[in-house]
C-alpha positions in Angstrom: 0.0 0.0 0.0 1.5 3.3 -1.1 4.8 1.5 -1.8 5.4 1.0 1.9 6.3 -2.3 3.5 4.2 -3.7 6.4 6.9 -2.7 8.9 7.0 0.9 7.7 3.2 1.1 8.0 3.4 -0.3 11.6 6.0 2.4 12.5 3.7 5.1 11.1 0.8 3.7 13.0 2.7 3.7 16.3 3.9 7.2 15.8 0.3 8.3 15.0 -1.0 6.7 18.3 1.8 8.3 20.3 1.2 11.8 18.8 -2.6 11.8 18.7 -3.5 9.2 21.4 -7.3 9.3 22.1 -7.9 11.9 19.4 -6.8 9.6 16.6 -10.3 8.8 15.3 -11.2 12.5 15.2 -7.9 13.3 13.4 -8.5 10.5 10.9 -12.0 11.7 10.2 -10.8 15.3 9.6 -8.0 14.0 7.3 -10.5 11.8 5.4 -12.9 14.7 4.9 -10.1 17.0 3.8 -8.9 14.3 1.4 -12.4 13.9 0.0 -12.8 17.6 -0.5 -9.4 17.8 -2.4 -10.4 14.9 -4.6 -13.8 16.5 -5.3 -12.1 19.7 -6.3 -9.6 18.0 -8.5 -12.4 16.0 -10.2 -14.3 19.3 -10.8 -11.3 20.9 -12.4 -10.7 17.8 -14.6 -14.4 17.9 -15.7 -14.0 21.6 -16.6 -11.0 20.8 -18.7 -12.8 18.0 -20.4 -15.8 20.2 -21.2 -13.5 22.9 -22.6 -11.7 20.3 -24.7 -15.1 19.0 -26.0 -16.2 22.5 -26.9 -13.0 23.3 -28.7 -13.2 20.1 -30.7 -16.8 20.7 -31.5 -16.0 24.3 -32.7 -13.2 22.9 -34.9 -15.4 20.3 -36.4 -18.1 22.8 -37.2 -15.5 25.0 -38.9 -14.1 22.2 -40.9 -16.9 21.7 -43.5 -16.8 25.5 -44.3 -13.1 25.4 -44.9 -13.3 22.3 -47.2 -15.6 24.3 -49.5 -12.8 26.7 -50.1 -10.5 23.8 -51.2 -12.9 22.6 -53.9 -12.2 23.9 -57.4 -14.5 26.7 -58.5 -16.8 26.1 -61.4 -16.2 28.2 -64.5 -18.9 30.7 -65.2 -21.2 29.8 -68.1 -20.9 31.8 -71.4 -23.8 34.3 -71.8 -26.5 33.0 -74.1 -27.2 36.4 -75.8 -24.8 37.6 -78.4 -22.4 40.4 -77.5 -23.5 43.9 -78.5 -21.7 45.3 -81.6 -22.1 49.0 -82.3 -23.3 50.0 -85.8 -20.5 50.8 -88.2 
């Protein structure tokens, strides 16, 4: 767990009992609630980044069809069907 051996976890547990004694359950609850709040905040920030990324991708895909129209070759205009005007000589 957390890359610690069982002996290291026991040492940390003994130190916690010596430091906090009877208040250990209360301290553990406070630590747990603080940890939960930090995780919730991090998840909210990650969700905001995901939404921003989604909006950016959606905006890019909406612009893509318009830009491909510019890449298509233009059709040549048709010749007028009426004859050109020639002034009298």
